[in-house]
C-alpha positions as CSV (number, residue, x, y, z in Angstrom):
1,X,0.0,0.0,0.0
2,X,1.4,3.4,-1.0
3,X,-0.4,5.3,1.8
4,X,-0.5,4.8,5.6
5,X,-3.4,5.0,7.9
6,X,-1.5,4.2,11.1
7,X,-2.2,6.8,13.8
8,X,-5.4,8.1,12.2
9,X,-7.8,9.3,15.0
10,X,-6.5,6.7,17.5
11,X,-8.3,6.8,20.8
12,X,-7.7,4.3,23.7
13,X,-9.2,3.7,27.1
14,X,-8.2,1.5,30.0
15,X,-10.7,-1.3,31.1
16,X,-10.5,-4.0,33.7
17,X,-9.7,-7.3,32.0
18,X,-9.3,-10.3,34.3
19,X,-8.1,-12.8,31.8
20,X,-4.8,-12.0,30.0
21,X,-5.3,-11.2,26.3
22,X,-2.7,-10.5,23.6
23,X,-2.3,-7.2,21.8
24,X,-4.4,-7.2,18.6
25,X,-7.3,-9.1,20.1
26,X,-10.8,-7.8,19.4
27,X,-12.6,-7.1,22.7
28,X,-16.2,-6.6,23.9
29,X,-17.5,-4.9,27.0
30,X,-18.9,-7.7,29.3
31,X,-20.0,-5.6,32.2
32,X,-19.5,-2.1,33.5
33,X,-15.8,-1.1,32.9
34,X,-14.8,-4.6,32.0
35,X,-13.7,-6.1,28.6
36,X,-12.9,-9.6,27.5
37,X,-11.8,-11.2,24.2
38,X,-14.8,-10.9,21.8
39,X,-16.7,-13.7,20.2
40,X,-19.1,-11.8,17.9
41,X,-19.6,-8.0,17.9
42,X,-16.5,-6.1,19.2
43,X,-16.0,-2.5,20.4
44,X,-12.2,-2.2,19.9
45,X,-8.8,-3.9,19.9
46,X,-6.5,-4.6,22.8
47,X,-3.3,-2.7,22.7
48,X,-1.8,-4.2,25.8
49,X,-2.6,-6.1,29.0
50,X,-1.0,-5.7,32.4
51,X,-2.1,-6.7,36.0
52,X,-5.7,-7.2,35.2
53,X,-6.2,-4.1,32.9
54,X,-6.3,-3.7,29.2
55,X,-5.6,-0.6,27.1
56,X,-8.2,-0.8,24.3
57,X,-8.1,1.1,21.0
58,X,-11.7,2.4,20.4
59,X,-11.2,4.4,17.2
60,X,-8.7,4.8,14.4
61,X,-7.1,2.5,12.0
62,X,-6.3,-1.2,12.8
63,X,-5.1,-4.1,10.8
64,X,-6.3,-7.6,11.9
65,X,-6.1,-11.1,10.5
66,X,-9.3,-12.3,8.9
67,X,-10.8,-15.7,8.1
68,X,-13.0,-16.5,5.1
69,X,-13.0,-14.6,1.9
70,X,-10.9,-11.5,1.5
71,X,-13.0,-8.5,2.5
72,X,-13.8,-5.8,-0.1
73,X,-13.0,-2.2,0.5
74,X,-15.9,0.0,1.7
75,X,-18.3,-0.6,4.5
76,X,-18.4,-4.2,5.7
77,X,-20.0,-5.9,8.8
78,X,-17.6,-7.9,10.9
79,X,-17.7,-10.2,13.9
80,X,-14.7,-11.4,15.9
81,X,-13.8,-15.1,16.2
82,X,-12.5,-16.9,19.2
83,X,-9.1,-17.1,17.5
84,X,-8.7,-13.3,17.4
85,X,-9.5,-12.9,13.7
86,X,-12.4,-11.1,12.2
87,X,-14.8,-12.3,9.5
88,X,-17.7,-11.1,7.5
89,X,-20.8,-11.3,9.7
90,X,-23.2,-14.1,8.8
91,X,-26.8,-13.1,7.8
92,X,-28.8,-12.4,10.9
93,X,-25.7,-12.1,13.1
94,X,-25.0,-9.0,15.2
95,X,-21.8,-7.5,13.9
96,X,-20.1,-4.1,13.7
97,X,-20.0,-2.0,10.5
98,X,-16.5,-0.8,9.7
99,X,-14.9,1.0,6.8
100,X,-12.4,-1.3,5.1
101,X,-9.5,0.7,3.5
102,X,-7.2,-2.1,2.6
103,X,-6.9,-5.9,2.5
104,X,-4.4,-8.5,1.5
105,X,-4.3,-12.3,1.6
106,X,-4.0,-12.4,5.4
107,X,-5.0,-9.0,7.0
108,X,-7.8,-6.4,6.6
109,X,-7.3,-2.8,7.5
110,X,-10.3,-0.8,8.7
111,X,-11.4,2.2,10.7
112,X,-12.9,1.4,14.1
């Protein structure tokens, strides 16, 4: 890609997160002020985890692995899998609509 989206409108917040998660893991809010690895709709992506807290990117550009067919650019609806990847939401499934700006054979880049 000849352009770069890294750093665009990045915004992060700290949440409690009892179970350790890896950076790059899509997360969902599970209760007030608490996140966990997402299995379905997700609100952001973990940047780091330490001592029961996770820094979560809530806006801006991210690039994540995907499963299934390569996503097209433009607005797409995604869900997170238990393996930390994203995939196109199945019909009738709650997902999150995101603007895809780039995709290759393994990763999709989109705006949260």
